[in-house]
C-alpha positions in Angstrom: 122.2 81.2 75.5 123.1 84.1 73.2 125.9 86.3 74.6 124.3 89.5 73.3 121.0 88.7 75.1 122.9 87.9 78.3 124.8 91.2 78.1 121.6 93.1 77.4 119.8 91.5 80.4 122.9 92.2 82.6 122.9 95.9 81.5 119.2 96.3 82.1 119.6 94.8 85.6 122.5 97.1 86.2 120.5 100.2 85.1 117.5 99.3 87.2 119.6 98.4 90.3 121.4 101.8 90.0 118.1 103.6 90.0 116.7 101.5 92.9 119.8 102.1 95.0 119.7 105.8 94.4 116.0 106.5 94.8 114.2 103.6 96.6 116.6 102.3 99.3 116.0 103.7 102.7 118.4 101.5 104.7 120.9 103.7 106.5 123.6 101.1 106.3 123.7 101.4 102.5 126.0 104.4 101.9 127.4 105.6 98.5 127.1 102.5 96.4 127.7 102.3 92.7 126.9 99.3 90.5 129.9 98.8 88.3 128.8 95.6 86.5 126.5 92.6 86.3 127.4 89.2 85.1 124.4 86.9 84.3 124.9 83.1 84.0 123.8 81.5 80.8 120.6 80.0 82.4 119.6 83.3 83.9 119.5 81.8 87.4 122.2 83.9 89.0 123.4 87.5 88.5 126.7 88.6 90.1 126.4 92.3 90.9 129.7 94.1 91.3 129.4 97.2 93.5 131.9 99.9 94.4 131.3 101.3 97.9 132.8 104.6 99.0 134.0 104.7 102.6 136.0 102.8 105.1 136.2 99.0 105.5 133.5 99.0 108.1 131.2 101.1 106.0 131.8 98.8 103.1 130.9 95.7 105.2 127.8 97.4 106.5 126.7 98.4 103.0 127.2 94.9 101.7 125.2 93.5 104.7 122.4 96.0 103.9 122.4 95.0 100.2 122.2 91.3 101.2 119.2 92.1 103.5 117.5 94.1 100.7 118.1 91.4 98.1 114.5 90.2 98.1 113.1 93.7 97.7 115.6 94.5 94.9 114.8 91.2 93.1 111.1 91.8 93.2 111.5 95.4 91.9 113.7 94.2 89.1 111.0 91.6 88.3 108.4 94.4 87.9 110.7 96.6 85.8 112.6 94.1 83.6 110.6 91.8 81.3 112.2 88.4 81.9 110.5 85.1 82.6 112.7 84.4 85.6 114.4 87.0 87.7 118.0 85.9 88.5 119.1 85.5 92.1 121.4 88.5 93.1 124.8 87.9 94.5 126.6 91.1 95.6 130.4 91.3 95.2 132.7 94.1 96.1 134.4 95.5 93.0 137.9 96.5 94.1 139.1 97.5 90.7 138.8 101.2 91.4 140.9 100.9 94.6 143.4 98.8 92.6 143.6 101.5 89.9 144.1 104.2 92.5 146.9 102.3 94.1 148.6 101.7 90.8 148.2 105.4 90.0 149.8 106.5 93.3 152.7 104.1 92.7 153.3 105.5 89.2 153.2 109.0 90.6 155.8 108.1 93.3 158.1 106.6 90.6 157.6 109.7 88.4 158.5 112.0 91.3 161.6 109.9 92.2 162.7 110.1 88.5 162.2 113.8 88.4 164.2 114.2 91.6 167.1 112.2 90.1 167.2 114.3 87.0 167.4 117.6 88.9 
């Protein structure tokens, strides 16, 4: 399938999921969740939804469990809002790139502080 169409469908799903998670979800397990990306397979059967969850490891696991439970509701709402013949099945994955970036940033700050201390 055309890559531009796949990316447009992925971006539309990402936009609608973000709105649904902010306004429609009432599950207390789902905390501060941000949809960072959506990858749709070429046959539009599966959509990997990458989410960033703010909080501790327990809160992240609880939020992922809440998202898995709400998968049917989210998929039906996406079907109403996005005009595609077949709504892909949603698979939620934890996006750890933000944590990874923060860890690299803190390491670089430590190295910079050590270098400044040596020059003084």
